N, C-alpha and C positions, 0 to 999 in steps of 0.2 A: 396607485395613487388614486382619493378620491377627488370627483370631480362632480362639481353640479352648478351652471353657468349661475352666476348672481341675474343677470338681466331680465331670467328667466320667469316673469310671473304671469301671473286671471291674463293682464292688458296682452300680455306679449303672443301668449298663448292663442286669445281671443283676436289678435290680427291677424297671426297664422292663416288661422280658420275662414279669415274674414276673404282675407288676399289669394288663397288656395279655390275657394266659392263664388268673392264675387255677391258673396248674400249676407246682410248683419243685423238678423235680427234671430237674435238667440231667445226670446223667451222670457219667459218668467228668470231673473237673473238669482233667484235662492240658491243656484248651484255654487255660485263664486265662494261662496265660507269654506263649502267644505273643500271645494279645490284648492282654496288658500291652505288650508290647514296642512293638505295631501300635501303640496310645494315645498311648506318650513317642514313638513318631517322629511322629508328626501332630504333636505338643506342639512338637517342636525343629525339626523340615524342612517343613513345609506351610503354605501360608497360604490358609487358608480366611476366605472371607467371614462372615456370621453365617447365611448360606440355606444354604450348603458342608460349617457345622459343623453346621447343622440336620439335612439330608440322610442326610448319617454319620451322623450320629447315629440316624438310622431307619432307614440300611441298617442296621450293625451289630444295634439292637435289633431288626430282622425276623430276621437270622441268630440270632439266641441266640432267639428265640420258634420258629425254625422245628426248633432242638437240642430245646428244649420237648417240641415239638409231636411230635417223634421218638420220646421216649424214651418218651410215653407214650404210644405205639399199639405200640411195643414190650414194654412191660407188659402189656397187653392181653392180645395176641395172646401174651404168653408164658401169662396164666391162665386166656384160652383152652385152650389143649395140655393146661394142667396136670387130669388129672382131678379 
């Protein structure tokens, strides 16, 4: 059975990442267009079972978590350099 949650959007993935980290600065939002394309392709072409969809959601959320952490680290580094 093919399964991909209709409610899974860039916004829900971002919300999951924010909830996991407490951070909310993703930096430049240019990545959102590509992520929308990827999610659309998953909906149209990939046949996930429930476990596959959950694993893919966790992986994509993890990527956004790392983006949040990288942005936070960059911001902290910039602050440390500015006297």
